[in-house]
N, C-alpha and C positions, 0 to 999 in steps of 0.2 A: 503495500501500500505504502504511495506517495504523501511526504510531509506535508501535511492541513497547518495552513496557519490558524491560531487563534481568530483575526479577523481577517478576512480575506482582503485583497485591495479592490476586487469588485463590487458593484452592488448586488445588495441581494435581489433575489427576485420574486421571495414572499418574505413579509412583514407582520407577523400578530404584533400588534400594539397594545398592552394593557388590556389584554380581555376577559372581561368578568362573566360569570351566567349561572345564573339563580335559575333551581324549581321550585318554586314556593316559598318555604324558609332552606332549603339545599343548596350551598353556598359551590356550585359544580367547578368552577373555575375562580381564582380571586387576582384579579390583575396580572394574567401570566404573555409575558412578551417572549418572540421566537423568530429567529432569522433563518432562514435556507437561502443558500446560494448556489447558481449553476454549476452542474459538474459534481456535485457534493450529495452524498446518503448523509440525512441528520436523523438518526434514530430517537424515537420517541420511545421512553419506557416507564411502566408505572404499574401499578398494583391495578385490579378491579374497583371500578369509582374513584381512581386518581383523576381525572376528568380527560382522558385520552380521545375518548371517542367524540366527548361535549366538543373537543378544542376543533378537532377535526370536521364535526359539523358547521362547527361556526368558521371554519376555514372556506371547508365546502359552499355556505351559504345557505345549507337547511335548516339552518337555526340562527339565529338575529341574538349577536349578543348584547349583552344589558348594558356594559359599557366597554370603549377600545373599538380600535379600527384595524379592518385587515386589507392590504392592500397589495397588488399581484403585479408586476413588472412597471413599479410605477403609479399604478391607477390605484383609487380607492375602489374596492368590492362595496358590494351591493348584497343584501341577503336573497341571494335567487340563486339556486342551483344551477340554470340553466346562463345568469350571466357573467359567473362565477367560472365555468366552462368555458363561455367563447374568451373571457380573457387568458385564460391557459391553463387552469388547474383542473385535473380530474383526480377523483378517487375511485381505488379498488375497493368497494366495503367487504368486510368481516364477513356478513351476509349479503352475500349478492344481491345487488337489486334489482333482478331481473323479472320478467315480463313470461310466465311459463306459457302461456296459451301462444307468443309470437317466437317466431323459427331464431335460430340462432344468426341467422342474418337479420332479421328485421328487429332484434335486440339491438346489433351493431352498430343498424340507420339509425338508432334511435338515438345515437352521439353524434351519427354523421350521415347528413340526408341523403349527400352524393355520392355515397361508400359504392361501389363496384362491386360483383361479386368476388374478380380479381382479387382485388385490395383487401377482402372480406378474409380470402381463404388466408394470403398472404398474412393477414395479421395472427391469425389463427397459427399459423405454422410457426411464426413468430413466438409466440407465449405455449403452446404445446409441445410437448413431447409425442411420438408416437401411438402409446400405451392411452395417451389422453384427446386423441384427435376426436375429432367430433362430423357432422354431415352440416353444411350451412343450410340444410331442410329441414334438419331436427329440429323438434320444437324444444324449448329450454326447460322446460318440464320433464322432460326425458332424458336427460343427463343427470351422470352423478354428481354426488357434490365437488369433487374437485373439477372436474370439468366443466361448472358452473363456475368458479375461481377462474376456470381457466377464459371463459367466456366474459367473465365480471373486468377481469384485467386488458383482454382485448380490447373490451369497451368501453374505457378510461384509455388508453394508447392509441382510440382512432379519434380522437378528438385532437389529436401530436400535443399534448400539454407541456407546458412552460415547465409546471410543476406537477409532480406526479407520486400522487400520496397513495403507499399500499398500508393497509389496516388488516393486522394478522395474515397476510397472503400464503403464508405456507402451513395453515393449519390443517387442511386435507390432503398435501403432500406427501409423497413417499421420497425419496433419496432422489432420486434421477429427475423427480420434478424441481425439488429445490435449488439445484446445480442448474440446471437448466434456467430459473429464474433468476439468478444470480447473475447468469452472464447477460441474460436481457437486461439486468439493471446496470452492468458495466457496459454495455452499449447506446444507454441512454443516459447515463454521464455523461461517456466520451462525446457523444451529441450537443452535450452542455444543459439537461436536465437536471431540475433540480428534484430530489428522490427524500420525502419524507416515508422511514419505513419506521412502523409498528409490528412490535413482536414481543413476544415472552418468552422465547427462547433466546437466552442470552447468548449460547453457539453463533447462532445464526446470527445474531446484533453485532458481535464483538468483531466476527468473521466478514461482516459487509458494511459497516459504518464508518464512516472519515469522524464524523461531529456527534456527541449524543448530549440529551437532554434528557433530566428525570424528571419525573410527576408525581408527587407526592398529594392524596388531598384537596388537590382543586390548586396547587403550589407549585410551583416551577422552580426543583430546588438545586441542580445547577445542570450548566453546559457546558461540555468540556470537549475538543479532541478526543476520539473514542480509544486512540490509542493510548492516553494515560490515566483512562478510569482501568481498574484489575477487575474481573469477574466478582471479586469478594464486596468491592468498594460499591458494586452498583445492585449489589441485592440489598448490601446495607443499607443505603440511601435511597432503595425503592421501599423496605420495611421499616425504616427509621431506629432501626436496630438489628444487630447480629444476627443472622437467620440460623446458624448452625447450620448442623448436616439436614440435606432438604429431604433425602432417602432413609427411613426407618431400618434398622438392622437386619437384614433376613434372619429369616424364623429356623429353627431346626424343624427339618423333615422327617415328622411323623413315619412309624410302621405300620398303622393300626389298619380298620377297613379302609378300602377307596372311596370318598366321598363321589367318585364324577368316575364313571366306566363309557366310553363311548367306541364303539365295534364298527368298522366300516361304515360310517355313514357317509350316505349323499344327498346331493341333490342340486335347484340351479345353483355354479355356480362354482361349485365343487365336489369331489368324490374321493369316497373312499378313505375314509380321515377315520382315525381312532386314536384315540387320549385315554391312558389313565392317571388319574392324580391323584396325590398322595395326601394323607393331612400335614396342612401348614404349607401347603403349594400355592405361589403365583404363576401362573404360565401366560405367556406373554404369545401373541399370535403377530408376526408381521408378514413385510413381502412388500413390493411392487403393487402401488393400488391397484383393484381389479382382480384380483389373484384368486379371489376366494374365501381369503381367512374373514372378509366382513360376515357375507353370506353363511360361512358355516357358524359363525357367531352367532347368528339371527334365528339359524335351525335350531342349535340349540335353548334359546329363548321361546321356542314355537313361534317365531313370527313368520317364519318361511317355515314350510311344509320341507320334511326329509322325504325322500325319495327312495330310500335304503336303508338300513342300518339299526343301528340300536344307542339309543342313550337309556342310561339307570342313574338314575341322583340316590346314594344310600342303599341302592341295590334295587331300586322301584322305579318301573317307568313310567315314565308320567303319559296319561291322555294326549290325544292332538287339542290343540288348541292355546292359544296364550294365557286364559283362564283355567285351564288345566295345570299349566307348567307353573302357573304363578302357586295353585294350591300346592302343588310338588315341592315348592319353595325355592324357585328360581326366579332371581329378580334380573333386570335387565336394565342397564341406560344406555340409551343409542345414541347415536353421533350425532344427528341433528336434535337436543332439546327441546326447540322451536315446534316444528313439524309431528314429533314425535313422541316425546316426553311431558312436556309440562301444555298445563291452561293459562296460558299469558293473563287473561281476564280477570282471575280466582285472584284471592291473596296466598301467600305463602304458607298457611294455617290450611285455607280451602286444599291446597296442593299436596301438601303433607297425608293430609286426610283422608286425601283419595283411594291413595296405597293403603290404609289400614281401615276402610269402612267397617268392617266386623268389630276390631278392637275399638273406636269409639262411638261405639252403636249399642241400644239396648233395648231390645224387643221390635226392631228396627226406627227406633228414637236415635237421633244423632245427640253427641252428649258434648253441648259447647266443651265444659270443663275438661273435660278426658284430651276431645281435637288442641283444644289450644294449649292445655300441657304434652301434647305430645309436640308439636309445632315447635313450644320453647324449649323442648332438648333438643329438637334435632338442630334448631337455630341457634344452642348454644357452644352444643359438641362442634360443630363446623364451624363455628364464628362468622356465620352469616351477615356479612353488613346491610340491615335494614332499619328502620325504627320500631318495627313492631310486627309481631306474626301477623298484623292484616295488611298489610302494604301489599301492593298487589304484584304480581311478580313482574310484571309486564315493565316494570317501576326499580326494578334490579338491573345491573349493570351484568355481562353474560357470564362473568367466574361464578358470583354470587346467586343466576339462575342454575351453573352448573352444581351447588354447594347444593340448592335446595333438592334436586332429580336426582344427586346422592344421598342423599340423607334422607329421601322418604326409600328408596330400594333398599338402603340402608338397615330402617328401620323396621322391615318385615322381618328380620332375620330369619334371612335364608340360608339354605346349605351351598347354593350355586351362586356367585354373585356373578353376572358379566357385564362387563363395563366395555363401550366403545369410544376410546378417545376418552379418556379419564379427567384431564384438565384441559381440556377444548376451550380455550379462551380464558384460561386461569391465570391469575397472576402469580409470579415466584414464591409468595410468600404464603398462598392458601394452599399452591400447591401440594408443600411440606403438611398441611394439617388432610386432605386427602389421601395422600401416601401413606399414612399413619395409619388412617381409619381402614385403607386395606388391608395393612400388613397385620392389624390388632384381628380384623375379620378373620385371616386366613390362620393366625397363631390360634384363634377359638375354635377352627375346623372346618371354617366354610373352605370350598372350594372356590377358587379366585382366580379370571381370564379374562384378562386387559388386553383389549387391539389397539394397538397404538402407531402412528407413522413416526415417534419420536425414537429414537435409537436410544439415546440417553436416558428416556424414562424407562424405557422396557431394559435398559442395563440394570438401572437401580432400582428396579421396583421388585425385577421377575429373577424369580429361581430359574426356569427353564423357558426355552423360546421355540417353536414352532415357526418353519419360513413354509412358505406359500408360494408357490409358483403353477400356472394354468392347473388350478384348482385341486392341488395336491400339495401335500407335504414335502418338502423338497429335502429340508434342513433341520433338526434337532439340537438344539444347543443347551449345553448344562452348565452350571458350577462354573468353573472360567473363563471358559466361551461365551457367556453371557455378559457379554460388551461391545460398546458399540461399535466398534472397529469389525470384530464377528458379523455383528448382522448386519455391517453394510457390506461385508464382501457377502457373506451370503446371497443376500438381495441382489447384487450385482451380479453374480453369478449363476443367479433364477430369472431374468430379468423376462424368458418369452411371453409374449402376450397368445391365449389362450384361439385355437383356430374357431372363427366364427362367422362361417357361410353358412351356416343354415339361419343364424342367428339377422346375419344382416338381411338374407331373405325374408323373413317374416317380420323385419321394421319396416323393409318396404312395404310389403302388403301392407301391415299395418298402418303406413301413412296414408295408403290410396283410399283405405277405411275409413280412416281418422278426417279425412278433406273437409272441410266445411261447405264445397262443391259438391259432393257426391250424393246428398241428401236430394237434390235437386233432378239429378236424375234419373233413382229411383221413383218420387213421388210423379214425376210425367209417368213415367212407364207404367204406375199403380193407378193413375187417370186413365191414361189408355187403354189400359186394360178393362177398369170399371165400364168406360166411354162401351168398347167392344162389346161387353157381355148383355148391355142395356140394350142397344143396338140389336141383339140377336134377338133380346125379348119384346123391343117393339121399333118396327121400323120406322118410327116416325122421332125418334128420340135426336137422332144428327141431322135434323133440320139445320136451313139458316136462321131463323128465329132462335132454334133453342141452345146454338153454336154461340150466335151474337151475346145473348143473357149470360150465359155461362164466363164471357171474356168479358164483358161491362163489371159484372158485380166481383169476378176474380181482381182486376184492376181496384174497385175500392176495397176489398179487404185485406188484398196487398197494398196499399196505402196504409188502412190501420195496423199491419204487421210491421211496417218498415215503421212507423210510430213508435210501435212495443218494442221493436228491434234495438229504438238509438238507447231506451232508457235497460234495457235487459245487458244493453253489452257492456254499460256504466257497471252491471253487479245489481238493479231495479227491477220490479216492475209495475207499470200505470196502469194504474184500475181507471184512470179517469178515459183511458181512451174512446170508451165507447160514448159517455157522458157528452164528452167532446164533439163527437160526433151526431150525435144525438142533439146537443144545444146548434151547430151547425146547421141543422136539418130544418128548427126551428127559428132560425132569423134569416133563413132563408127564406120563408114564409113571410117577411115581414120586407126584408134588402133585395130578392128577386123575383119580382112580378114581373106581370106586365106592364106594372108601370110602376118602376123602382123609381124610390125616392133620390137615392143616391148614383143610378143608371146602374146598370147588371155589374158593368166591370167594379164598378165604387161599390158598390154593395159587395160583391166576392172578395174584397180588398176590405173590408169593414169587419167582416166577419172572421179571418183570417188575421187581420192584425188582433182580434179578441183572442184569438184560441192561441194564439200567437205568446200572449201574454199572461193566458194562463198556465202555459208551458213554463216561461219565465217564471212565473213565483211560485211552481212548483221546486224549480232549482234552487231559487231562493232559497224557501225554507228549506228542503233539503239541507243547502250546505247549512244553514243558519243553526236552525235546528237539535242537525244529526243525526235525524231521525230518518230510519227507513223509507226508500220512496213509496213504497205499498203502505203504508200507515199515512202520511200526506195523502197520496190520490185516491183511499178510500173516503179521506173527509171528503175530497172534491168529488169524487163519483156521490155521491149524497146529495152535496150542494147543487151541485149542475143538473142534476136529472131533477131535483125541486124546481130551480130556476125553470127547467125549461117547461116542465107544469105548469105555473104561476104563467106561463107569457101565453102557452096555448094548452088550458085544462083538458082539451080533446082537438082532433083532427081538424083545423083547418087552416084558411091563407092557401090559395095554389100558388105553385110555382111559377113561374114565368114562363110562356109555351117556346118562346124564340129560343132562350137560355138550355130548355130542355131538348129542343131538336138541334141546338150547337153541343149538349154532352153526350145527343145520342148517333151523333155524325159517324157516317163510313170513311174507311179507309180500304178500298176495294173491297172482299168480303169480313172486315174484323171491321171492330168499333176503333174509331180513332183514338179513347181514351184510351183503351187496353197495351195499343201500339206503342200512345207515347210512354206509357208505365211501363213496360215491358225494355224499354230503351233505358230510358229513365232507373231502371233496378242495376242493367248491365255499365253504366255511367259510373251508379254508388257503387256497385262491387269492385270496381275499377279503385276508385278514389277508398274505397275501405281498405284493398289488398294492396294498392299500388303507390299510393300518394299519402305525404308525412302525417296530413291530418286525420284521416283513417286507423294508420299505424296508432298515432297518441292513444285514438280512443280506445284502440282495443288491448292497448298498455293500462289505460286508466283500470279498466275493467279487468284484467288480468291480475293486476298485484297495486292497489292502487297508492302503497304508502311508497311501492319502488318507483313508482311513478313520478311521483315527487321530489324522491332523492335526488334522481339523475336529471329532474330540470323540467320537466312536463309539468304546464298548465292543469294540474288536476281540477279543481275550482270552477274553471272555467267550462273546461269540456265537460265537464257534469252540469253545468247551467245549461250549455249549447246545446247540450244531450235531450235536455226537455225542452227548452225551445224548438229544438228540429223536431220531437216529438206532438207538439203540441199545435204547429204551422203542418205538419202533416196527418193527424187525426180530425184537424177541422177542414182538410182539404177533401179528404175522406166523406164528410159527412155534407160539403159542398156538393160533389158527384153525386151520393146519396141523393141527397134531394130531385133531383132530376129524374130520379128512379122511380120515387115514389111518388113526387110531384104532390104531395102536402105538406103540412108543415106539423108532422105527427110527434108528439113526443117522447116515443118509447121507441124508438125507429133504430137509434144507434145505442141500445143497449145492448144489444148484446152482441156488438163488436169487440166489448173491453174481453172479454171469454174466446171468440172467436180469432181476433189477433196474436193474443198468447198460444191458440191451440197452432195457428198459420208458423208462428216464430219455434214454436219449440218440432213440430212437423219437419219445420225445417233443417233442426239441428244446432240451432241456436242453447249457449250455456247460459241457464237462469242465472249460474252465480259469476257470471260477465266473464268479457276477453272474447269471447265466439259466438259468431252469428256470419247470415250470409244474407243478400237481397235475391240472387236468385233462387236459394234455397228459399227463403220464406213466403214470396213471389211462389213456386209449384206448391208452395205448401197451402196458398189459397186456392190455387187452379182445383189440387185435391178434395180440397172441403167442399166448394162451390159442385166440383161435379160432381162427389156423392149426396147433395141438397139435393141438384136437378135429377139426378138420376131413377131417386127414391120413387116418386109417384108414377113414373113408368113402367117400375116395379111391383109396383103397386102393396111397395112397405110402407106401412107409417112412417110417423116421425120421429118416434123410437128408435129406428135403425140407426138415426143423423147420430145419436148418441152412443151407440151403442158401435158403430162402426168407426166413425170419427176419435172415439174415445179410446177406442182399442188400438188404432193404427198410433195414436198416439201413443200409447203405454208401449208399446213395443217398438216404435220409434227412439223414445227415452233410452229403452233400456238398452236399445243397439249401440245409439252413440256413445251411450256413456260406457259400455263394454268396450268396442273398438277405441274408443278415446284415452283411456287410461292408462298412465305413463307407467311403462315398465321401467322403473327409476332402479338405477345399481345405485347398493346402498355399502 
């Protein structure tokens, strides 16, 4: 490493000046000042809760500091992520801010709109090793955790930053990926990029940092040239006291009955693994990422089913299913605590109690006293940093969340303790607590298995290590051979990647089955089939009049479906679509008559303006009150229907004949309105999947928090979605008025459920992020075909609900199954 001056001659590219940030009474940052220079790696270390993440978020514009300023390349930054990124600062967050329903390429283009496929592939190749390579067309939700981190880093790199912040970038990586990342960082340094590097792994920090800052309890304790620190000095500064031995002394291996016996276990990602554990022993699982060690651990936990082999805990074979495995005494700490470990909206006490419901209950009633006592014991044993056990888990730092999860599993008194990445995101001071607890459990006779990407952790904690490659154990280390060098050597000598031709074929088929446009083709074919059967039963069905009627009503329902889809794309449901359309019908009976008071065009504009304002009100209320869209629009549903009945207590007021004739005009054999809506659907589909605005809408629906962190204006996008929904529902109502010809106050009500049905049939995801205008239109076409066919088949109206309801159920089940991500763990 070249000598680094205490104060470089060049101007710093990033200046954080007296940054303070409080969350209620908690002072997360207390006037922190920090500078970063071009071509340097500035490492920031500190315990969880020291303020590192808050400092990053202030620098990135995610949070606005209470006091202090952020200056990038000599310009004062605003607290806006998009503005900060344009100024030249990018962050690869510890928890990747990805939109899971968007493809790898689309996620990259969220940072750089003009990124070509070739440039995107070059970015991924620059960041990824062959073991973590991914297809640009894969959805982010299908990636492994390590691949998500690769994508996060590549996206941050896409904006060509002057300042690049890495937040715990190597947590899910194995040694080859870490070395590859360090090579990338060296290249960025040579290009003059300022690097901010945050990690709990001191070995990494000391090997890569030019300058190092220590944070503790929101204060900047010290900044020095990294070479002038010793590892022990760093540890002492981080914890504010000498830490002493990080790892507890290894225990004595017993000779009694074996607590765990695994014989020839095989499953997805691994095969023929056998293991016999002795009392007092901690076994580590190691290997290059994706070699089957995590899948093996999850099979031991009952999370992933084994296809063959035998598992016996205290010589008893647990029955299939996670609940049965837990009853057998098997505890499991997953590597992704957010997705699989904790309920973030619940308190510490409630999360701890979830693992011990029988213990804290009497006759099916929870005991507040027992629940609190249990949580407080765990809280004290693992020294969780939180005001009280009533604190929401979402308010804790990542390391303290990990302690809560570890404590919950330890408290169940397991016979087998399985831990995937035990100190992921945990500071150096807290690691000692966790290591001590695991060793204490082993000394008490509990079988402990740890899967970790940290060779030093495996060395210091484990008595024996199994190294995986291609789903098999290729090396077993014990005694003096359990050291970082031997583990690394075993990994490097076993880096082969499993042949996966069948997997690639399966993924290709799955991608085709899970595409957003596939439902359109299926629904059109089903509609044609229904038409053929109906025509066979009644030769009058496919008359010009019948087909034109189906096409016109399809266009109207499609518009209502599009209105619904805009809201559903952001993760909500708009119950007001039908009443808004119905109100438009009623208003048309006053404003679009043979003698329109504002003129026909003026009347239509007035109706659309009012409906758009209703949508705007929905958007503002959803954002302001933070209530689900279904709650807000349910209130509007009742209110608008009441307003329609006040204006027209009974059907009255004729729609203007000229407008009706114009709305029913033909283009050749087809209604003009149908042709226009089809063309509009094609254009909207292009915008949704090929333009930045559509990509932003899908990203916000897919992961709202991540969308905000990468600079998308989530609130504006949500409001615009409701505005568009109101406009389209109003337009559907105006066209519907031309069909009914009179101001009927109840005409539009059914369009709420019909619009939801059309969107769901079209494969939209009700949780947000996925949908298709073409498929929604095909759903509308299918519904109107069924409705039109029933009279010709001499079937009652009840069959409309049976057939459409059944098709909706089948479609939802089919699309849910086809789209379930086969994520590697």
